[in-house]
N, C-alpha and C positions, 0 to 999 in steps of 0.2 A: 449812662453818659449824661453829661450835663451840656448845656448850650456851649460853653467854651470849647469842649472837646469836639462837638459837632462842627464848630467854626474852624478850629485848627485843622480838622480832617479835610474840610472843604477847601481851605486855603492851601493845604499841601497838594491837593489834587490840581488846583489852578489858582494862582494869585488873582484876587477879585476885589472889586469895590463893594461897599455896603449894599448898593442897589443890585449888583449882580448876585451877591449872596442871598438877598431877599428873594430874588426870582428863582434861584436854585432851591431855596427852602420851600418855595411854593410848589416846586415840581419834585424832583427825585429825592432831595434830602428830606422833604416832608414825610416820606415813608418811615423815616427813622426818628425825626424830631421836628416839631413845628415851632416856629418862632415868628413874632411880628417884626416889622422893620425897626420899630423902636427898641426892641430887645436886642436885635442884632447890632445896631449902631452903638448902643450902650456897652455891649460886651466887647465890641471892637476897641472901644476906648479903654476898657479895663485890661484887655489882653495886651494892648500897646503899652500901657503904663507899667504892666508887670514884666515887660521885656520879652513877651512870647511872639509878638508880631511887630512889623514896622510898616509904615506907609512907604510905598515905592516913590523914589524921587520922580518928579514930573519935569518934563523938558520945558514947559511953559506954564509955570504956576499961575493960576488965575482964580479970582473969587468965584465960588460956585462950582469949580471943577471937581469932579469926583476923584477921590483918593483910592488907589488900589493898594492892597495889603499883601504882604508875604510873611511866611512863618520864619522865625529866627531859630537858631539851634536850640535855644532854651524851650521854645514851643514844641519842637519835634521831640525833645527829650521828655517833656511833660506828657505828650500824647503816647510815647512809647512806654513811659512809666504807668500810665493809666491802662493801656492795653494789657500789660503784664500783671495788673492787680488781680488777685483771686476773688475779691468780693467788693462790691460797692458799699459805702457806709450806710446807705438807705436804699430801699427799693426804687428802681428807676424804670422808665418805659423801654421795653425791648432792648435791654442792655447788651445781650449777647450779639444781636444783629449789628448794633452800632459799634461794638468793640471789634467785630469781624471786619466791618467796613473800614474802620480806622487802621486795623492791622494791615490791610491791603496797601495802605500808603506808607506806613512806617516799618513794615515787616512783621512776620509772624513768630519770630524767635521766642518772644516772651508770652505768646498767647496762651492764656490759662485754659484748661480743659474742663472747667466746672460746668 
């Protein structure tokens, strides 16, 4: 699993801001993947530009107000594609555990049994 997949999984579980994601990575998600707040914010921008996530509209946009993000259908599709992949292109940290966690959000239909 890469950081983008960990973030997509977390956002499918609960739409969150970058700060909320950082706190979650410091706790439960940290068992699967660790990331700094800089890495998380950089990846949020990348995922948004790729059309996998979007910032939720704010009722009162203000400077310095935190943005919450949600996963778009393309992001869910990417996570489902990843969970059904039989092999990662390069060795990753605890891939099976992260794939299992992600499949709990998007379904286990394509979960590989390797």
